[in-house]
N, CA, C and O atoms as CSV, one atom per row, in Angstrom:
chain,resi,resn,atom,element,x,y,z
A,1,MET,N,N,-7.692,-40.646,18.608
A,1,MET,CA,C,-7.147,-40.119,17.387
A,1,MET,C,C,-8.277,-39.499,16.561
A,1,MET,O,O,-9.333,-40.103,16.370
A,2,LYS,N,N,-8.030,-38.286,16.080
A,2,LYS,CA,C,-9.028,-37.616,15.242
A,2,LYS,C,C,-8.943,-38.159,13.829
A,2,LYS,O,O,-7.872,-38.520,13.342
A,3,ARG,N,N,-10.097,-38.208,13.186
A,3,ARG,CA,C,-10.145,-38.674,11.798
A,3,ARG,C,C,-11.116,-37.800,11.015
A,3,ARG,O,O,-12.047,-37.229,11.582
A,4,GLY,N,N,-10.894,-37.701,9.728
A,4,GLY,CA,C,-11.815,-36.953,8.875
A,4,GLY,C,C,-11.617,-35.450,9.013
A,4,GLY,O,O,-10.539,-34.980,9.376
A,5,ILE,N,N,-12.642,-34.734,8.728
A,5,ILE,CA,C,-12.595,-33.266,8.774
A,5,ILE,C,C,-13.059,-32.799,10.143
A,5,ILE,O,O,-14.139,-33.163,10.607
A,6,GLN,N,N,-12.232,-31.992,10.776
A,6,GLN,CA,C,-12.515,-31.483,12.107
A,6,GLN,C,C,-12.486,-29.958,12.093
A,6,GLN,O,O,-11.668,-29.366,11.390
A,7,THR,N,N,-13.352,-29.323,12.846
A,7,THR,CA,C,-13.307,-27.883,13.035
A,7,THR,C,C,-12.548,-27.619,14.323
A,7,THR,O,O,-12.898,-28.136,15.384
A,8,GLU,N,N,-11.482,-26.791,14.214
A,8,GLU,CA,C,-10.672,-26.479,15.382
A,8,GLU,C,C,-10.447,-24.972,15.425
A,8,GLU,O,O,-10.500,-24.299,14.396
A,9,SER,N,N,-10.201,-24.459,16.597
A,9,SER,CA,C,-9.918,-23.034,16.766
A,9,SER,C,C,-8.428,-22.845,17.002
A,9,SER,O,O,-7.776,-23.667,17.646
A,10,HIS,N,N,-7.897,-21.738,16.466
A,10,HIS,CA,C,-6.505,-21.393,16.694
A,10,HIS,C,C,-6.344,-19.883,16.616
A,10,HIS,O,O,-7.260,-19.175,16.197
A,11,VAL,N,N,-5.181,-19.395,17.020
A,11,VAL,CA,C,-4.897,-17.967,17.045
A,11,VAL,C,C,-3.843,-17.665,15.983
A,11,VAL,O,O,-2.798,-18.315,15.930
A,12,VAL,N,N,-4.126,-16.681,15.145
A,12,VAL,CA,C,-3.177,-16.188,14.154
A,12,VAL,C,C,-2.932,-14.723,14.487
A,12,VAL,O,O,-3.867,-14.010,14.852
A,13,VAL,N,N,-1.688,-14.262,14.368
A,13,VAL,CA,C,-1.321,-12.902,14.753
A,13,VAL,C,C,-1.232,-12.005,13.520
A,13,VAL,O,O,-0.591,-12.353,12.529
A,14,TYR,N,N,-1.888,-10.844,13.600
A,14,TYR,CA,C,-1.839,-9.831,12.550
A,14,TYR,C,C,-1.303,-8.531,13.142
A,14,TYR,O,O,-1.549,-8.232,14.310
A,15,CYS,N,N,-0.577,-7.766,12.344
A,15,CYS,CA,C,-0.091,-6.465,12.785
A,15,CYS,C,C,-1.288,-5.570,13.071
A,15,CYS,O,O,-2.211,-5.477,12.262
A,16,GLY,N,N,-1.269,-4.914,14.220
A,16,GLY,CA,C,-2.357,-4.028,14.609
A,16,GLY,C,C,-2.382,-2.728,13.822
A,16,GLY,O,O,-3.358,-1.982,13.895
A,17,SER,N,N,-1.321,-2.445,13.069
A,17,SER,CA,C,-1.272,-1.203,12.290
A,17,SER,C,C,-1.587,-1.429,10.820
A,17,SER,O,O,-2.455,-0.761,10.258
A,18,CYS,N,N,-0.883,-2.371,10.192
A,18,CYS,CA,C,-1.037,-2.550,8.741
A,18,CYS,C,C,-1.794,-3.818,8.354
A,18,CYS,O,O,-2.212,-3.954,7.205
A,19,GLY,N,N,-1.977,-4.748,9.293
A,19,GLY,CA,C,-2.738,-5.960,9.012
A,19,GLY,C,C,-1.930,-7.125,8.458
A,19,GLY,O,O,-2.504,-8.172,8.156
A,20,ASP,N,N,-0.607,-6.975,8.315
A,20,ASP,CA,C,0.214,-8.095,7.845
A,20,ASP,C,C,0.101,-9.254,8.819
A,20,ASP,O,O,-0.036,-9.057,10.027
A,21,VAL,N,N,0.159,-10.466,8.281
A,21,VAL,CA,C,0.090,-11.660,9.116
A,21,VAL,C,C,1.505,-12.029,9.578
A,21,VAL,O,O,2.464,-11.908,8.817
A,22,PHE,N,N,1.623,-12.479,10.830
A,22,PHE,CA,C,2.910,-12.904,11.377
A,22,PHE,C,C,3.297,-14.221,10.730
A,22,PHE,O,O,2.642,-15.245,10.923
A,23,GLN,N,N,4.377,-14.173,9.956
A,23,GLN,CA,C,4.877,-15.383,9.309
A,23,GLN,C,C,6.397,-15.308,9.232
A,23,GLN,O,O,6.949,-14.751,8.283
A,24,PRO,N,N,7.060,-15.861,10.216
A,24,PRO,CA,C,8.519,-15.797,10.226
A,24,PRO,C,C,9.129,-16.518,9.026
A,24,PRO,O,O,8.449,-16.721,8.020
A,25,SER,N,N,10.350,-16.891,9.114
A,25,SER,CA,C,11.145,-17.376,7.990
A,25,SER,C,C,10.472,-18.424,7.102
A,25,SER,O,O,10.823,-18.541,5.928
A,26,SER,N,N,9.540,-19.169,7.620
A,26,SER,CA,C,8.883,-20.207,6.820
A,26,SER,C,C,8.007,-19.609,5.726
A,26,SER,O,O,7.718,-20.272,4.730
A,27,GLY,N,N,7.581,-18.349,5.906
A,27,GLY,CA,C,6.709,-17.723,4.922
A,27,GLY,C,C,5.251,-18.105,5.073
A,27,GLY,O,O,4.411,-17.665,4.288
A,28,ARG,N,N,4.941,-18.912,6.062
A,28,ARG,CA,C,3.559,-19.321,6.321
A,28,ARG,C,C,3.165,-18.855,7.715
A,28,ARG,O,O,3.985,-18.879,8.633
A,29,PRO,N,N,1.916,-18.431,7.881
A,29,PRO,CA,C,1.470,-17.993,9.217
A,29,PRO,C,C,1.613,-19.112,10.241
A,29,PRO,O,O,1.447,-20.291,9.928
A,30,ILE,N,N,1.922,-18.717,11.461
A,30,ILE,CA,C,2.005,-19.677,12.562
A,30,ILE,C,C,0.684,-19.635,13.317
A,30,ILE,O,O,0.158,-18.560,13.604
A,31,CYS,N,N,0.158,-20.799,13.632
A,31,CYS,CA,C,-1.073,-20.895,14.414
A,31,CYS,C,C,-0.707,-21.251,15.853
A,31,CYS,O,O,0.107,-22.138,16.106
A,32,PHE,N,N,-1.326,-20.539,16.777
A,32,PHE,CA,C,-1.082,-20.758,18.203
A,32,PHE,C,C,-2.346,-21.305,18.841
A,32,PHE,O,O,-3.450,-21.096,18.338
A,33,ALA,N,N,-2.176,-22.006,19.949
A,33,ALA,CA,C,-3.320,-22.579,20.656
A,33,ALA,C,C,-4.067,-21.523,21.464
A,33,ALA,O,O,-5.288,-21.596,21.599
A,34,THR,N,N,-3.332,-20.529,22.009
A,34,THR,CA,C,-3.954,-19.497,22.836
A,34,THR,C,C,-3.327,-18.137,22.523
A,34,THR,O,O,-2.255,-18.067,21.922
A,35,THR,N,N,-3.997,-17.064,22.931
A,35,THR,CA,C,-3.423,-15.728,22.755
A,35,THR,C,C,-2.192,-15.559,23.631
A,35,THR,O,O,-1.244,-14.878,23.239
A,36,THR,N,N,-2.193,-16.164,24.803
A,36,THR,CA,C,-1.023,-16.097,25.688
A,36,THR,C,C,0.191,-16.724,25.020
A,36,THR,O,O,1.292,-16.177,25.082
A,37,GLU,N,N,-0.009,-17.863,24.386
A,37,GLU,CA,C,1.077,-18.532,23.672
A,37,GLU,C,C,1.607,-17.632,22.549
A,37,GLU,O,O,2.819,-17.554,22.344
A,38,ALA,N,N,0.726,-16.963,21.833
A,38,ALA,CA,C,1.132,-16.078,20.736
A,38,ALA,C,C,1.947,-14.899,21.261
A,38,ALA,O,O,2.995,-14.569,20.708
A,39,VAL,N,N,1.464,-14.267,22.327
A,39,VAL,CA,C,2.168,-13.112,22.908
A,39,VAL,C,C,3.539,-13.538,23.436
A,39,VAL,O,O,4.522,-12.830,23.219
A,40,GLU,N,N,3.622,-14.655,24.107
A,40,GLU,CA,C,4.900,-15.143,24.625
A,40,GLU,C,C,5.877,-15.460,23.497
A,40,GLU,O,O,7.073,-15.191,23.611
A,41,PHE,N,N,5.364,-16.030,22.411
A,41,PHE,CA,C,6.224,-16.358,21.276
A,41,PHE,C,C,6.786,-15.087,20.648
A,41,PHE,O,O,7.982,-15.016,20.365
A,42,ILE,N,N,5.940,-14.087,20.427
A,42,ILE,CA,C,6.385,-12.831,19.817
A,42,ILE,C,C,7.359,-12.108,20.741
A,42,ILE,O,O,8.340,-11.528,20.275
A,43,ALA,N,N,7.101,-12.137,22.036
A,43,ALA,CA,C,7.999,-11.483,22.991
A,43,ALA,C,C,9.382,-12.142,22.996
A,43,ALA,O,O,10.389,-11.456,23.171
A,44,ALA,N,N,9.440,-13.451,22.807
A,44,ALA,CA,C,10.708,-14.171,22.825
A,44,ALA,C,C,11.417,-14.137,21.474
A,44,ALA,O,O,12.620,-14.390,21.402
A,45,ASP,N,N,10.683,-13.826,20.398
A,45,ASP,CA,C,11.248,-13.844,19.045
A,45,ASP,C,C,11.834,-12.482,18.717
A,45,ASP,O,O,11.098,-11.537,18.433
A,46,THR,N,N,13.157,-12.380,18.754
A,46,THR,CA,C,13.807,-11.101,18.472
A,46,THR,C,C,14.254,-10.981,17.023
A,46,THR,O,O,14.592,-9.884,16.578
A,47,GLU,N,N,14.265,-12.074,16.281
A,47,GLU,CA,C,14.744,-12.049,14.902
A,47,GLU,C,C,13.790,-11.347,13.941
A,47,GLU,O,O,14.250,-10.679,13.015
A,48,THR,N,N,12.495,-11.474,14.127
A,48,THR,CA,C,11.551,-10.923,13.160
A,48,THR,C,C,11.324,-9.425,13.326
A,48,THR,O,O,10.925,-8.750,12.377
A,49,GLY,N,N,11.579,-8.897,14.533
A,49,GLY,CA,C,11.351,-7.476,14.772
A,49,GLY,C,C,9.923,-7.148,15.173
A,49,GLY,O,O,9.620,-5.988,15.451
A,50,TRP,N,N,9.039,-8.137,15.211
A,50,TRP,CA,C,7.668,-7.910,15.664
A,50,TRP,C,C,7.697,-7.676,17.169
A,50,TRP,O,O,8.561,-8.203,17.871
A,51,ASN,N,N,6.736,-6.874,17.663
A,51,ASN,CA,C,6.662,-6.681,19.103
A,51,ASN,C,C,5.221,-6.550,19.548
A,51,ASN,O,O,4.321,-6.263,18.759
A,52,CYS,N,N,5.037,-6.768,20.827
A,52,CYS,CA,C,3.710,-6.660,21.431
A,52,CYS,C,C,3.888,-5.957,22.768
A,52,CYS,O,O,4.651,-6.404,23.624
A,53,ASP,N,N,3.172,-4.849,22.935
A,53,ASP,CA,C,3.289,-4.089,24.181
A,53,ASP,C,C,2.223,-4.484,25.198
A,53,ASP,O,O,2.016,-3.789,26.192
A,54,GLY,N,N,1.556,-5.592,24.945
A,54,GLY,CA,C,0.485,-6.040,25.821
A,54,GLY,C,C,-0.891,-5.695,25.275
A,54,GLY,O,O,-1.889,-6.309,25.652
A,55,HIS,N,N,-0.941,-4.712,24.389
A,55,HIS,CA,C,-2.212,-4.310,23.794
A,55,HIS,C,C,-2.161,-4.331,22.267
A,55,HIS,O,O,-3.123,-4.733,21.614
A,56,THR,N,N,-1.039,-3.898,21.708
A,56,THR,CA,C,-0.911,-3.775,20.261
A,56,THR,C,C,0.253,-4.609,19.759
A,56,THR,O,O,1.343,-4.594,20.331
A,57,VAL,N,N,0.000,-5.335,18.680
A,57,VAL,CA,C,1.051,-6.100,18.021
A,57,VAL,C,C,1.464,-5.309,16.786
A,57,VAL,O,O,0.613,-4.847,16.025
A,58,ARG,N,N,2.784,-5.152,16.585
A,58,ARG,CA,C,3.273,-4.424,15.409
A,58,ARG,C,C,4.312,-5.267,14.678
A,58,ARG,O,O,5.157,-5.918,15.294
A,59,CYS,N,N,4.227,-5.240,13.337
A,59,CYS,CA,C,5.234,-5.902,12.514
A,59,CYS,C,C,6.523,-5.091,12.568
A,59,CYS,O,O,6.546,-3.996,13.129
A,60,ASP,N,N,7.579,-5.617,11.994
A,60,ASP,CA,C,8.867,-4.936,12.046
A,60,ASP,C,C,8.830,-3.564,11.387
A,60,ASP,O,O,9.424,-2.620,11.908
A,61,ASP,N,N,8.145,-3.430,10.250
A,61,ASP,CA,C,8.067,-2.132,9.570
A,61,ASP,C,C,7.295,-1.107,10.395
A,61,ASP,O,O,7.734,0.033,10.545
A,62,CYS,N,N,6.148,-1.512,10.925
A,62,CYS,CA,C,5.332,-0.584,11.717
A,62,CYS,C,C,5.996,-0.256,13.055
A,62,CYS,O,O,5.876,0.867,13.545
A,63,ALA,N,N,6.701,-1.233,13.653
A,63,ALA,CA,C,7.423,-0.974,14.899
A,63,ALA,C,C,8.520,0.061,14.660
A,63,ALA,O,O,8.721,0.952,15.485
A,64,ALA,N,N,9.231,-0.051,13.534
A,64,ALA,CA,C,10.280,0.918,13.196
A,64,ALA,C,C,9.682,2.300,12.950
A,64,ALA,O,O,10.224,3.304,13.411
A,65,ALA,N,N,8.567,2.351,12.226
A,65,ALA,CA,C,7.915,3.627,11.954
A,65,ALA,C,C,7.421,4.277,13.252
A,65,ALA,O,O,7.532,5.492,13.413
A,66,GLU,N,N,6.884,3.489,14.165
A,66,GLU,CA,C,6.410,4.007,15.451
A,66,GLU,C,C,7.582,4.531,16.281
A,66,GLU,O,O,7.469,5.564,16.941
A,67,HIS,N,N,8.703,3.815,16.243
A,67,HIS,CA,C,9.898,4.272,16.956
A,67,HIS,C,C,10.325,5.643,16.430
A,67,HIS,O,O,10.617,6.549,17.211
A,68,CYS,N,N,10.359,5.788,15.123
A,68,CYS,CA,C,10.781,7.064,14.521
A,68,CYS,C,C,9.776,8.176,14.820
A,68,CYS,O,O,10.163,9.325,15.033
A,69,ARG,N,N,8.483,7.834,14.836
A,69,ARG,CA,C,7.470,8.837,15.155
A,69,ARG,C,C,7.639,9.338,16.586
A,69,ARG,O,O,7.519,10.533,16.857
A,70,ALA,N,N,7.918,8.412,17.494
A,70,ALA,CA,C,8.021,8.770,18.905
A,70,ALA,C,C,9.371,9.382,19.281
A,70,ALA,O,O,9.434,10.258,20.143
A,71,HIS,N,N,10.448,8.926,18.642
A,71,HIS,CA,C,11.792,9.328,19.074
A,71,HIS,C,C,12.596,10.066,18.010
A,71,HIS,O,O,13.708,10.523,18.275
A,72,GLY,N,N,12.046,10.182,16.828
A,72,GLY,CA,C,12.778,10.817,15.731
A,72,GLY,C,C,13.611,9.805,14.962
A,72,GLY,O,O,13.896,8.710,15.446
A,73,HIS,N,N,13.993,10.194,13.755
A,73,HIS,CA,C,14.786,9.320,12.895
A,73,HIS,C,C,16.239,9.295,13.345
A,73,HIS,O,O,16.721,10.243,13.966
A,74,GLU,N,N,16.925,8.219,13.032
A,74,GLU,CA,C,18.338,8.054,13.358
A,74,GLU,C,C,19.111,7.961,12.051
A,74,GLU,O,O,19.317,6.874,11.511
A,75,PHE,N,N,19.534,9.119,11.552
A,75,PHE,CA,C,20.169,9.162,10.239
A,75,PHE,C,C,21.627,8.757,10.291
A,75,PHE,O,O,22.376,9.158,11.182
A,76,VAL,N,N,22.009,7.956,9.317
A,76,VAL,CA,C,23.402,7.559,9.114
A,76,VAL,C,C,23.699,7.714,7.630
A,76,VAL,O,O,22.781,7.789,6.813
A,77,LEU,N,N,24.952,7.761,7.291
A,77,LEU,CA,C,25.347,7.833,5.898
A,77,LEU,C,C,25.126,6.461,5.284
A,77,LEU,O,O,25.649,5.467,5.786
A,78,ASP,N,N,24.356,6.395,4.201
A,78,ASP,CA,C,24.069,5.131,3.544
A,78,ASP,C,C,25.372,4.494,3.064
A,78,ASP,O,O,26.180,5.155,2.411
A,79,GLY,N,N,25.579,3.221,3.379
A,79,GLY,CA,C,26.810,2.534,3.021
A,79,GLY,C,C,27.115,2.543,1.534
A,79,GLY,O,O,28.280,2.558,1.136
A,80,ILE,N,N,26.071,2.535,0.707
A,80,ILE,CA,C,26.264,2.546,-0.748
A,80,ILE,C,C,26.941,3.840,-1.180
A,80,ILE,O,O,27.747,3.857,-2.109
A,81,TRP,N,N,26.602,4.913,-0.495
A,81,TRP,CA,C,27.090,6.241,-0.876
A,81,TRP,C,C,28.113,6.778,0.121
A,81,TRP,O,O,28.375,7.981,0.135
A,82,ALA,N,N,28.692,5.929,0.943
A,82,ALA,CA,C,29.562,6.384,2.019
A,82,ALA,C,C,30.752,7.196,1.533
A,82,ALA,O,O,31.273,8.031,2.273
A,83,GLU,N,N,31.192,6.965,0.293
A,83,GLU,CA,C,32.339,7.717,-0.207
A,83,GLU,C,C,31.984,9.163,-0.528
A,83,GLU,O,O,32.874,9.999,-0.691
A,84,LEU,N,N,30.692,9.465,-0.621
A,84,LEU,CA,C,30.262,10.845,-0.864
A,84,LEU,C,C,30.215,11.599,0.454
A,84,LEU,O,O,29.713,11.077,1.449
A,85,VAL,N,N,30.716,12.778,0.471
A,85,VAL,CA,C,30.796,13.563,1.697
A,85,VAL,C,C,29.433,14.085,2.122
A,85,VAL,O,O,29.183,14.230,3.318
A,86,THR,N,N,28.551,14.368,1.180
A,86,THR,CA,C,27.307,15.056,1.490
A,86,THR,C,C,26.091,14.155,1.683
A,86,THR,O,O,25.018,14.677,1.985
A,87,GLY,N,N,26.187,12.901,1.535
A,87,GLY,CA,C,25.014,12.058,1.758
A,87,GLY,C,C,24.817,11.082,0.621
A,87,GLY,O,O,25.767,10.844,-0.125
A,88,PRO,N,N,23.662,10.511,0.442
A,88,PRO,CA,C,22.412,10.752,1.162
A,88,PRO,C,C,22.390,10.063,2.529
A,88,PRO,O,O,23.089,9.078,2.767
A,89,TYR,N,N,21.576,10.608,3.401
A,89,TYR,CA,C,21.410,10.033,4.726
A,89,TYR,C,C,20.163,9.163,4.731
A,89,TYR,O,O,19.171,9.461,4.065
A,90,ILE,N,N,20.236,8.063,5.509
A,90,ILE,CA,C,19.132,7.120,5.593
A,90,ILE,C,C,18.883,6.822,7.071
A,90,ILE,O,O,19.819,6.758,7.868
A,91,CYS,N,N,17.618,6.642,7.424
A,91,CYS,CA,C,17.280,6.311,8.810
A,91,CYS,C,C,17.629,4.845,9.063
A,91,CYS,O,O,17.178,3.957,8.340
A,92,SER,N,N,18.430,4.605,10.089
A,92,SER,CA,C,18.828,3.236,10.406
A,92,SER,C,C,17.686,2.421,11.006
A,92,SER,O,O,17.785,1.197,11.086
A,93,MET,N,N,16.607,3.075,11.427
A,93,MET,CA,C,15.468,2.359,12.004
A,93,MET,C,C,14.437,1.968,10.954
A,93,MET,O,O,14.096,0.793,10.821
A,94,CYS,N,N,13.933,2.969,10.196
A,94,CYS,CA,C,12.835,2.696,9.275
A,94,CYS,C,C,13.274,2.556,7.822
A,94,CYS,O,O,12.490,2.114,6.982
A,95,GLY,N,N,14.516,2.925,7.513
A,95,GLY,CA,C,15.032,2.741,6.168
A,95,GLY,C,C,14.702,3.831,5.168
A,95,GLY,O,O,15.050,3.712,3.994
A,96,LEU,N,N,14.036,4.896,5.609
A,96,LEU,CA,C,13.705,5.982,4.695
A,96,LEU,C,C,14.897,6.906,4.495
A,96,LEU,O,O,15.662,7.175,5.421
A,97,PHE,N,N,15.037,7.388,3.254
A,97,PHE,CA,C,16.041,8.405,2.986
A,97,PHE,C,C,15.563,9.734,3.550
A,97,PHE,O,O,14.363,10.009,3.570
A,98,GLU,N,N,16.487,10.545,4.003
A,98,GLU,CA,C,16.159,11.856,4.555
A,98,GLU,C,C,15.315,12.666,3.579
A,98,GLU,O,O,14.398,13.379,3.989
A,99,SER,N,N,15.623,12.558,2.295
A,99,SER,CA,C,14.890,13.319,1.270
A,99,SER,C,C,13.471,12.808,1.045
A,99,SER,O,O,12.669,13.501,0.419
A,100,ASP,N,N,13.136,11.608,1.543
A,100,ASP,CA,C,11.806,11.024,1.373
A,100,ASP,C,C,10.866,11.279,2.542
A,100,ASP,O,O,9.735,10.792,2.545
A,101,ILE,N,N,11.322,12.040,3.539
A,101,ILE,CA,C,10.517,12.284,4.723
A,101,ILE,C,C,9.922,13.687,4.633
A,101,ILE,O,O,10.631,14.679,4.807
A,102,PRO,N,N,8.609,13.768,4.359
A,102,PRO,CA,C,7.975,15.067,4.099
A,102,PRO,C,C,8.176,16.101,5.209
A,102,PRO,O,O,8.385,17.280,4.923
A,103,GLU,N,N,8.115,15.669,6.469
A,103,GLU,CA,C,8.213,16.637,7.569
A,103,GLU,C,C,9.590,17.263,7.684
A,103,GLU,O,O,9.764,18.237,8.415
A,104,LEU,N,N,10.591,16.709,6.961
A,104,LEU,CA,C,11.939,17.258,7.003
A,104,LEU,C,C,12.225,18.199,5.835
A,104,LEU,O,O,13.283,18.827,5.791
A,105,GLU,N,N,11.279,18.301,4.881
A,105,GLU,CA,C,11.491,19.185,3.749
A,105,GLU,C,C,11.405,20.636,4.178
A,105,GLU,O,O,10.606,20.997,5.042
A,106,ASN,N,N,12.234,21.460,3.565
A,106,ASN,CA,C,12.228,22.895,3.875
A,106,ASN,C,C,11.283,23.634,2.974
A,106,ASN,O,O,11.146,24.852,3.089
């Protein structure tokens, strides 16, 4: 049994794009014993939206932004404004309004 103050090593996961720390619903970072354990946990955790492609870990916001960068935005009529015929349109992946995306401005 350990007693007193001990120095121990652990793995904490940070987003490779923005630097946010992985902290699911508890609001506190999770410490893993190994990098393999961390990667397996993130791969199995579908609720948080974090992903790891084997090299880069991305938080839910950065993963959505990367999806839109690679595949384009997926615009839908925002539910709040659904009764309006003309919009506004919002990306179902990253949450940006069509009018807030500079590359789409005319």
